[in-house]
C-alpha positions, -999 to 999 in steps of 0.1 A, spaced: -631 480 560 -654 470 589 -647 439 611 -679 425 625 -665 395 643 -635 404 664 -609 384 683 -625 369 714 -661 372 701 -681 341 708 -690 323 676 -712 292 675 -730 272 648 -761 271 670 -768 309 667 -769 328 634 -747 359 631 -768 387 616 -753 418 601 -772 449 590 -763 457 554 -772 486 531 -765 492 494 -775 523 475 -777 526 437 -788 554 414 -822 547 398 -807 560 364 -783 530 365 -813 507 361 -825 479 384 -798 462 405 -797 426 395 -772 413 422 -753 425 452 -722 409 465 -700 411 496 -666 396 501 -660 377 534 -624 383 546 -604 371 576 -573 379 595 -557 359 623 -539 386 644 -515 361 659 -492 389 672 -521 408 689 -516 439 668 -553 445 662 -574 441 631 -560 453 598 -575 485 584 -572 476 547 -581 445 528 -549 448 509 -529 441 541 -507 410 540 -525 392 568 -560 395 552 -573 365 534 -603 361 511 -627 334 523 -658 337 501 -681 360 482 -718 362 491 -740 371 463 -778 379 464 -800 378 433 -823 408 435 -838 404 400 -870 389 414 -878 421 434 -903 444 415 -888 479 410 -920 493 425 -913 476 458 -878 492 462 -873 521 486 -865 552 465 -852 584 479 -839 617 466 -802 622 472 -786 655 482 -773 657 446 -809 657 432 -806 622 419 -831 594 428 -815 564 446 -828 529 454 -819 516 489 -815 479 497 -815 469 533 -809 438 553 -825 441 587 -819 421 618 -846 395 626 
C-alpha cells in the first residue's frame, strides 16, 4: 500500500492533487473496460506512522474511483512485450 498524502502535508481545495498511476493488463485478456482505485484513509492519532496494510484496523474506506476506458480504441493503447513473452497494454495517468 502506498500513502500519497501523509500527515502534515498541505491539502487545499484550490490546488488539485495529481497522482501518477499505471495499470498493466495482458493483451490476451481482451480490452480493459474499466480501472478502479480504492481511496483509503487513516488518522494516526497516536503518531505511530501510516499503516502498511489496508486490512489494519485504523484504515477506513472512503471511496472507489472508476474510469471507463471502453471508449479508447485498442490501436491507441501502448503495447509492450513482457519478460514472459506475453504482450501487455499499459495505461498511464501522467501529471499535467
